[in-house]
C-alpha positions in Angstrom: 82.1 -96.9 -136.5 84.9 -96.3 -139.5 85.8 -92.7 -139.8 85.8 -91.2 -143.1 89.0 -89.5 -144.2 88.0 -85.6 -146.3 88.6 -86.4 -150.2 91.0 -83.4 -150.6 89.0 -83.3 -155.2 86.4 -84.3 -154.1 86.0 -81.3 -151.5 87.0 -78.5 -153.8 85.2 -79.9 -156.9 81.5 -80.6 -154.8 82.6 -76.9 -153.4 83.2 -74.7 -156.3 79.5 -76.5 -157.7 77.7 -75.7 -154.6 78.8 -72.2 -154.8 77.9 -71.8 -158.2 74.8 -72.6 -157.7 73.7 -70.7 -154.4 75.8 -67.7 -155.2 72.8 -65.4 -155.7 70.8 -67.1 -152.8 73.9 -66.4 -150.4 74.2 -63.2 -151.4 70.5 -61.9 -151.1 71.1 -64.1 -147.3 73.8 -62.4 -146.3 72.3 -58.7 -147.7 68.6 -59.5 -145.6 70.7 -60.2 -142.2 72.9 -56.8 -142.8 69.8 -55.0 -143.3 68.4 -56.3 -140.5 71.6 -57.1 -138.1 69.6 -54.0 -135.7 66.7 -55.5 -135.3 67.2 -57.1 -131.3 66.6 -60.5 -131.0 65.5 -60.6 -134.4 69.5 -60.4 -135.5 70.9 -63.1 -133.1 68.5 -65.6 -135.2 69.7 -64.1 -138.4 73.1 -64.9 -136.7 72.4 -67.9 -136.5 71.2 -69.2 -140.0 74.2 -67.2 -141.3 76.3 -69.8 -139.3 74.3 -72.7 -140.4 74.0 -72.0 -143.9 75.9 -74.4 -144.9 73.9 -77.3 -143.3 71.5 -76.3 -145.7 73.7 -75.9 -149.0 75.1 -79.4 -148.0 71.6 -80.7 -148.3 72.2 -79.9 -153.0 69.1 -77.9 -152.6 69.1 -73.6 -153.4 68.5 -72.1 -150.5 65.3 -69.6 -150.2 67.4 -66.9 -148.7 64.0 -66.0 -146.4 65.2 -69.0 -144.4 67.1 -66.8 -142.0 64.0 -65.3 -140.5 62.9 -68.4 -139.6 62.3 -68.5 -135.8 63.1 -71.7 -135.2 67.2 -70.2 -135.2 65.6 -68.6 -132.4 65.1 -71.5 -130.1 68.8 -72.5 -130.0 69.9 -68.5 -128.7 71.0 -70.0 -125.6 73.2 -73.1 -126.4 74.4 -71.3 -129.5 75.8 -68.6 -127.4 77.0 -71.0 -125.3 79.0 -73.2 -127.5 80.7 -70.3 -129.2 81.4 -68.6 -125.1 83.5 -72.8 -124.9 84.9 -72.6 -128.0 86.5 -68.8 -128.1 88.0 -68.7 -124.9 90.4 -71.6 -125.8 91.0 -71.4 -128.9 91.7 -67.4 -127.9 95.1 -68.6 -125.3 95.8 -71.7 -128.1 96.5 -68.6 -130.1 99.3 -67.2 -127.7 101.2 -70.8 -128.4 102.1 -69.4 -131.8 99.2 -69.8 -133.4 99.2 -73.1 -135.2 97.5 -74.4 -131.8 94.7 -71.9 -132.5 94.2 -72.8 -135.9 94.3 -76.8 -135.0 91.6 -75.8 -132.3 89.6 -73.9 -134.7 89.6 -76.4 -137.4 88.8 -78.9 -135.4 85.8 -77.5 -133.8 84.7 -76.1 -137.0 81.4 -78.0 -137.3 80.5 -77.8 -133.6 77.4 -75.3 -134.5 76.0 -77.5 -136.8 76.3 -80.7 -134.5 74.7 -78.3 -131.9 71.7 -78.0 -133.9 71.4 -80.3 -137.3 71.9 -83.7 -134.6 70.6 -81.8 -131.6 73.7 -82.0 -129.2 74.2 -79.9 -125.9 77.3 -77.5 -126.5 80.3 -80.0 -124.8 78.7 -83.0 -127.1 78.5 -80.7 -130.1 82.2 -79.9 -129.8 83.6 -82.9 -128.8 81.7 -84.5 -131.7 83.4 -81.8 -134.2 86.6 -82.9 -133.0 85.9 -86.3 -133.1 84.1 -85.9 -137.2 87.4 -84.3 -138.2 90.0 -86.6 -136.9 92.6 -87.3 -139.9 91.2 -85.2 -141.9 92.2 -81.6 -140.2 95.8 -81.2 -142.7 93.2 -81.9 -145.7 91.1 -79.4 -144.3 93.1 -76.5 -143.7 95.0 -77.1 -147.2 90.9 -77.1 -149.1 90.4 -73.6 -146.9 94.4 -72.4 -147.9 94.2 -73.7 -151.4 91.2 -71.8 -152.3 92.6 -69.1 -150.0 95.3 -68.7 -152.9 93.3 -69.1 -155.7 90.3 -66.6 -155.1 93.6 -64.2 -154.1 94.7 -64.6 -157.3 91.8 -64.6 -159.6 90.9 -61.1 -157.6 94.2 -59.8 -158.5 93.9 -60.5 -162.5 90.6 -59.6 -162.7 91.9 -56.1 -160.5 94.7 -55.9 -162.6 92.6 -56.2 -165.6 90.0 -54.2 -164.8 92.3 -51.0 -163.8 93.9 -51.6 -167.9 90.4 -50.9 -169.3 90.0 -48.2 -166.0 85.8 -48.1 -166.3 84.8 -47.7 -162.8 81.2 -49.4 -163.4 83.3 -52.4 -165.0 85.5 -53.0 -162.5 82.8 -53.0 -159.5 80.4 -55.1 -161.3 83.5 -57.8 -162.1 84.2 -57.4 -158.5 80.9 -57.9 -157.0 80.6 -61.0 -158.7 83.8 -62.4 -157.6 82.8 -61.7 -154.0 79.9 -63.1 -154.2 81.1 -66.0 -155.8 84.0 -66.7 -153.3 81.8 -65.9 -150.5 79.5 -69.4 -151.7 82.2 -71.1 -152.7 83.3 -70.5 -149.1 80.4 -71.2 -147.1 80.3 -74.1 -149.9 83.7 -75.6 -148.6 82.1 -75.7 -145.0 79.2 -77.5 -146.4 81.9 -80.1 -148.4 83.5 -80.7 -144.9 79.9 -81.0 -143.5 78.4 -83.3 -145.8 81.7 -85.5 -145.7 82.2 -86.1 -141.9 78.9 -85.2 -140.2 78.3 -89.5 -139.7 81.5 -89.8 -138.3 79.7 -89.5 -135.0 76.8 -90.7 -133.9 
């Protein structure tokens, strides 16, 4: 099977389109998650749902915020936590070796949860599938995340300075809130684009 390499331009364009389209739904889902995070058992399901939001965004439809309460997510609690445990310790150890290996592993395994639930793989298979699917695209993924982070920071600083000159608290709050929501949605949409382009690289 030919491995599809991630397209930098397509990813950024796709992410912005998906992110803007779903910004209200994403923030609603996150708010619902935060409001109910204190409820035992329910909170693990909503955490899994939030983690998997990019797979829903990748389908091109506007997500339903109430979908995070779907019982199907709690069904994968054991597999999800095992996968998390298998990834966290090696990434932490890799970070000790001058950070870079940890970043590489984090990117290589970033699709593992998606393969686990969307493709029905077991934890070890999901981690390996993510590593295989991202082969040859890790640097592109890194630069997409880097460029987005830099651009988001610049936009935040510019608007923060403008709001500072206007010096109206309510306007500052509204502008900053809208930007945070938008960037949060686009951030999730970047992962959605990664998944959409590379999910078929592994059987």
